[in-house]
N, C-alpha and C positions, 0 to 999 in steps of 0.2 A: 417590469417585466420584459424581458429580453423578446423581440419579435422574430429572432433566428428561426430559420426552417429547421426541421427535424435531421438527424442523422441519416444516414444510408451506408451500408457498408461500401468500402472501397476495394479496390485490387491490393493483394497481398503479395509483396516480391518474394524471391525465393529465401529460405532459410540463411542465415549469415554464418560463415564459416566459424570455427574456433579453433587456433593451433593446438596440435596433438600433445604439446607437452603442459598444457592447462588442464589440470584435475577435474573431471566432471563429477556431479552429484550421482550417486547411485541410480537415480531414476531414468535418466538419460537413456533414451532408446527402449525404454519399458513403457507398457500402457499405464503404470501407476506407481508410485514409491512404495518402497519396503515398511511396513507400518513400524513406527517408532517405539519402542521398548524400553528405553533408557530413562533416566533420571530427569525431572524437570528444574533440578537444582545443580547448577553447573558448577565445576571447580575454578579455580583461579586462572589457569592457564586456558581452559576454553573461553572465558570470559574476556581475556586479553586478545586470543585470536577472534572473536567477535568483534572486539572494537576495530580490528583490522577491516575486517570483513564490511563493518558498519560504515566505516569512514570511507572505504572506496565506494560504496553505493551512496552515500550522500554526496560525495563529490562527482559521480557520475550523473546523478539526476540534477545536480546543480549547473552542471556543464549543459546538458539537454535544455535546462531550463532557459538558457540564455539564447536559444535558437528560437524561442516562440514567439513568434510573429504572424500576422496575416500574410497567406501565401506560402508558408511552409507546410510541409505534409507531415503526418504523425509517423509515417516510415522514416523521414529523414531525422527525427528526434531520436527514433528507435537506433539509427545507425549512429549516432553521437554518442549515446549511452554504450552501446555494444563496444565501439571501438575503446572508449575509455577504460572499461573493464578489462577487456582483452590486454592493452596497454599496459595495465598494473597487475598484470597476472591472475585476475578473477575470472570466474566463469558466470555469465550471466544466469541466475538461478531461474528465471521463469523460462527460458530457451529449453524446448523438450521437456517440460513438466507437465505430465498427462497431455503430452501432444502439443502444449502450447508454442507456436511458431515463431515467437519474437521474444525480443531481450529485455522489453519493459511493457508496461502494460499504459495505453495512453487512452483516458476515459474522457470525453468532452460532454459537457451541458448536460444533458438528460442521461448519461451515463453513469451509473453508479460505481461500478468496478469492472476490472478484467476487459477493456476494450483492447483490441488488437490493432496495432499501427499497420497503416496501409496508405493507399493513395490520398485518403482525405487531407484536404487542405484546410488550414486553420483561417478562421475568418476573423475579422474584427468584431471583438464583442464575445467571443468565445470564452469559457472558463474550461481549462486543460488542467486534469489531474495526470501526473507521472507516477507511477509505481514502479521503483527499480529495488531489486535485490540481486545482491553480490554473494558469491559463492567463494571462499579461498582457505587455504590451510584448513579445510574440512568442516567449515562451519557457514553459516548464512548471516548476512545483516540485510535487512528490509525496511524501507521507509517510502513514503510518498508524499507527495504536496500538489496543492491545487493553485495553478497560477492564471493571470489575468492576462487574455491577449488583445493589445489595442485598447480600445475604450469600451470599457464594460460597465453595463448599467447598474445602478446603486443597489437593486435588490440582490444581484447575483454578487457583487462586489461585499456586500454585507453579510452574505451567505458565507463566502470563502473566509471572510475575517473572523466570523463568529465560531466557526467549524475548528480554524487553527486554535481559537481561544478554547474550545471545549477539549481539545487535546492535551493542551498546556494545564488546563484545570485537572484533568484525569489524572494525570503524571505527579501532579502534586498531592494526589489524593492515595497515591501508593505507598503502604507502610507495612513493614512485616507484622504479621499476627492479624491483619484485616483481612476479611474475605474479598475474593477477587469481584464480587458484584459491586463493591464501593465504587469501582472504575465506570460502570453503566450508570450507576445512580447520579454521579455526577454529572456526566455527560447528557443524560436525559433532562435532568432537572434544569439544566442550562438551556438546553435547546427548547424545553418548553416554553421560556419566557418568550420567544419569538414566534411560537406557533410551528415551529420547524418538526417535519417527521425525523424520527431516527431508524434506521435501517436495521432490521433485527436477524436477518438471515445469513449475513456476512459478519465476521467477527474477526477480533484480533486472536491471535494464537501464539502457543508455544514454540519457539523457535531456537536452535541450537545445531547439532549435527544434521538435524530433521530441518526442512524447510517447514513444515507444519507438524509438531510434534504431538497432537492430540489434545492439548490443553486449550480451552476454549475461553476467550475473554469478551463476553457480550457488551455491546455498546447501551443497552438499556438495562434498566433494575431488574435482573435475574433472578429470582429465589433458589432457583437450581446451581448457581454459579457460587458456590460455598466453598471453593478450594481457597485454604489459608494461603496468603504470600508469606514466603519465607526467603531471607538473604540466599543469593545466589539463583533464584528463579529467572529466567528469562524469556521474554514475551513481547508480543507487539501489541500497541494499541492504536486502533485506527478508524477513527468514528466517520460515519458515513450519514451527514445530516441533508435532508430534503426540503425544498420549498413547499411540498405538498405531502402526499401520501409517502409511507416506507414500503410499500407493495410493489412489486417490479415484475418485469415480463424478461424472457432470454431470447435473445435473437437465434436465429437458425445456425449459426456457428458454433453455439454449445458454451459461448464464453461471454460474451457482450450481454451484461444486464443493466436494464434501462428501467428509469421509474415507470409505474404502471401508468401514471397521467400526464408522463412526458415533462415534468417540470424540473426546473434543474436541482443539481445535487452538488455536493462538495465532499471532500475527503483530505485527512491529514494522517500521518503514521509516523511513529518511531518505534524502534527496538529498544527494548528496555533491559535492566539487570536490577533486581531487586538488592537494596544495599542496607546495612543495620539501621539507617535511619531514614529510609525513601527509596528514591529511583535514582540510577544514571542512566542517561540517554547514550545508547551505543552508536546511534547513526547521526555524528555531527561531522559536519564537513571539515 
């Protein structure tokens, strides 16, 4: 078990600018997005545009991850991803979403999700989740991954490795005609082998022209998740596994979610489209 001290909020730098010629999502400058009322099944044109958005998001995350090292701030990782997306004509979807002030989420160690990049300095032994979403041509592509910073202890390294594997297994379970709860069933059954907690209150989601369409993809075996998967459905799978409890606390910033027992947690995410035979990953670099 890592002996790292617990995280505390750092200083947040001013909001980064986006050139005026880059199209903004409709929610920017508003307290909340307009509720999505369109279909969960997308046409081939929308899926192709999502491939572009997903590829940019994956490349931006990959570029930011190259800078993960002891001594680097999470704000610097945000800068790298922000500039990459802007340079490729995409808007960072998190920037201005319900007031979120940055272009990616950086969630370290005990942070489950939605960490705000700031002056926090990465330490040797940290695990670092980056969550990057790009908006271009009217659609979003959303992905995240957890990275090792320096010399990481074995327990944390295995958590990261197994969380990645839980996502891979869940993607393989996607089939048209199956209920969406098969995804959570696969993740939870795998996580239980190792005694990991599976976060329940933060889920995968439908995504298309809307960042969060309203479709919910639980990562545990939920009897309520009976939506039947159909070709053309687009959504994220993003399991969050913990070394201890799945319960959480929320920082005063209203965003940063930490495990209640302050033990470590990892997450991985892809945006997918259901195909005739399974799933296609749309967030590949």
